C-alpha positions as CSV (number, residue, x, y, z in Angstrom):
1,M,227.0,78.8,96.3
2,E,226.8,82.1,94.6
3,E,223.6,84.0,95.3
4,K,222.2,85.2,91.9
5,T,220.1,88.6,91.6
6,F,217.9,90.3,89.1
7,S,218.7,94.0,88.1
8,M,216.8,96.1,85.5
9,S,215.7,99.9,84.6
10,V,213.2,101.3,82.2
11,G,213.1,105.0,81.6
12,V,211.0,106.8,79.0
13,R,210.6,110.8,78.2
14,G,208.0,112.1,76.4
15,T,204.7,114.2,76.7
16,I,201.8,113.2,79.0
17,L,198.7,115.2,78.8
18,G,200.8,117.6,76.3
19,Y,202.8,117.9,79.2
20,E,207.2,117.5,78.9
21,A,207.7,113.8,81.5
22,A,209.7,111.3,82.6
23,A,209.4,108.2,84.1
24,S,211.8,105.1,85.4
25,Y,210.5,101.5,86.5
26,S,213.9,99.5,88.0
27,V,213.9,96.6,90.0
28,L,217.5,96.0,91.8
29,H,217.5,92.7,94.3
30,G,213.8,91.8,94.0
31,E,213.0,95.2,95.0
32,S,211.4,97.8,92.4
33,C,210.4,101.1,92.5
34,F,208.9,103.5,90.0
35,Q,209.8,107.0,89.9
36,G,209.5,110.4,87.5
37,N,208.4,113.9,86.8
38,L,206.1,116.1,85.0
39,N,206.8,119.5,84.2
40,I,203.4,121.4,83.6
41,N,202.6,124.7,82.1
42,N,199.5,127.5,83.3
43,A,197.7,124.2,83.9
44,D,194.3,123.7,86.3
45,M,196.1,121.4,88.9
46,T,192.7,120.2,90.1
47,A,192.3,118.5,86.3
48,I,195.6,116.7,87.1
49,V,194.8,115.5,90.3
50,A,191.5,114.5,89.1
51,L,193.2,111.7,86.5
52,I,194.1,110.0,90.1
53,D,191.1,110.9,92.7
54,S,188.6,112.9,91.6
55,K,186.9,113.1,95.5
56,L,190.3,115.1,96.4
57,S,190.5,116.8,93.0
58,D,186.6,118.3,93.7
59,E,187.7,119.1,97.6
60,L,190.8,120.8,96.2
61,H,188.6,123.3,94.0
62,T,186.2,124.0,97.1
63,L,188.5,124.8,99.3
64,L,191.2,126.7,96.7
65,P,189.1,127.4,93.6
66,D,191.8,130.5,92.4
67,F,194.8,129.2,94.1
68,L,195.4,126.1,91.6
69,T,194.1,127.1,88.0
70,H,196.9,128.9,85.5
71,R,199.6,127.1,87.3
72,S,203.2,126.0,86.5
73,A,204.9,123.7,88.4
74,E,207.2,120.8,88.3
75,L,206.0,117.5,89.7
76,R,207.9,114.4,91.1
77,F,206.8,111.0,92.2
78,S,208.7,108.3,94.0
79,Y,206.8,104.7,94.9
80,A,208.9,102.1,95.8
81,Y,208.6,99.1,98.4
82,D,209.8,101.6,101.3
83,H,207.9,104.5,100.5
84,E,205.3,106.8,98.7
85,M,206.4,110.1,97.6
86,F,205.3,113.4,95.8
87,F,206.7,116.8,94.9
88,V,205.2,120.0,94.0
89,D,207.5,122.5,92.9
90,M,206.1,126.3,92.1
91,Q,209.1,128.3,92.5
92,S,207.4,129.9,95.4
93,F,205.7,127.5,97.0
94,R,206.8,124.0,97.2
95,V,205.1,120.6,98.8
96,T,206.6,117.3,99.6
97,A,204.4,114.7,101.1
98,I,205.5,111.0,101.7
99,R,204.4,108.2,103.5
100,L,206.7,105.1,104.6
101,K,206.1,101.5,104.4
102,N,206.8,98.5,106.3
103,S,208.1,95.2,104.4
104,D,204.3,93.9,104.7
105,G,202.8,97.1,103.2
106,S,201.6,98.8,105.5
107,Y,202.2,102.3,106.4
108,S,204.2,103.0,109.3
109,G,204.5,107.2,109.0
110,S,204.1,110.0,106.8
111,G,205.4,113.5,106.5
112,F,204.3,116.6,105.2
113,L,206.7,119.6,104.2
114,C,205.3,122.9,103.0
115,E,207.6,125.7,101.8
116,I,206.2,128.9,101.3
117,S,208.0,132.1,99.9
118,E,207.1,135.8,101.6
119,Q,206.0,136.9,97.7
120,E,203.4,134.4,97.3
121,S,202.0,134.5,100.9
122,S,199.3,137.5,102.3
123,G,197.9,138.3,105.7
124,F,199.2,136.7,108.6
125,V,201.4,134.1,106.8
126,A,203.4,137.2,105.0
127,E,203.5,139.4,108.1
128,L,205.0,136.0,110.3
129,I,207.4,135.4,107.4
130,A,208.9,138.6,107.0
131,N,209.1,139.0,110.9
132,A,210.9,136.5,110.8
133,K,213.4,137.1,108.3
134,R,214.1,140.2,109.9
135,L,214.5,139.0,113.6
136,I,216.4,135.7,113.1
137,G,217.3,136.1,109.7
138,I,215.9,133.0,108.0
139,D,215.5,132.4,104.2
140,N,212.7,130.0,104.0
141,F,209.6,129.1,106.3
142,Y,208.4,125.6,106.5
143,L,205.2,124.0,107.7
144,Y,206.2,120.2,108.7
145,I,203.6,117.6,109.6
146,S,204.7,114.0,110.7
147,K,202.6,111.7,111.7
148,G,202.6,107.4,112.7
149,L,204.9,105.1,114.6
150,Q,207.8,106.1,112.5
151,P,208.0,109.2,112.2
152,V,209.0,111.3,109.3
153,N,212.7,112.9,109.0
154,I,212.6,116.1,107.8
155,G,216.2,115.7,106.5
156,R,214.1,113.4,103.9
157,L,211.4,115.7,103.3
158,L,214.0,118.5,102.3
């Protein structure tokens, strides 16, 4: 007997909070995925984070009061049966965070990747990047952190 499967995708494009956005929801073989992006211009990033988690927004504002205001960036997200991923691209500063999930919904590992350009850094970080570029010819500097029983492959974050 032939097994029947259900597949569906729905996409939307428009504005969210006054910023250009696109999102889609897909179901394939019983598994779902919600993904999209948001392009922001001259925004207070803590206000956008506050829509999701006000406590985190307050902490970010305390830690980086001036860094997160008047920023332009592309935000991308993906939420599926096997992962949750969030990506922020501010041209010279990029962050990717991912959490992997088991089939029962529990988390099996997480990863964090931060790419910093020499132009946007200062002090020790700028000196480190400049020296690494000069000594070994690197183009970009990455901070990579992985945690959990199932480490995240850095290639997946790149």
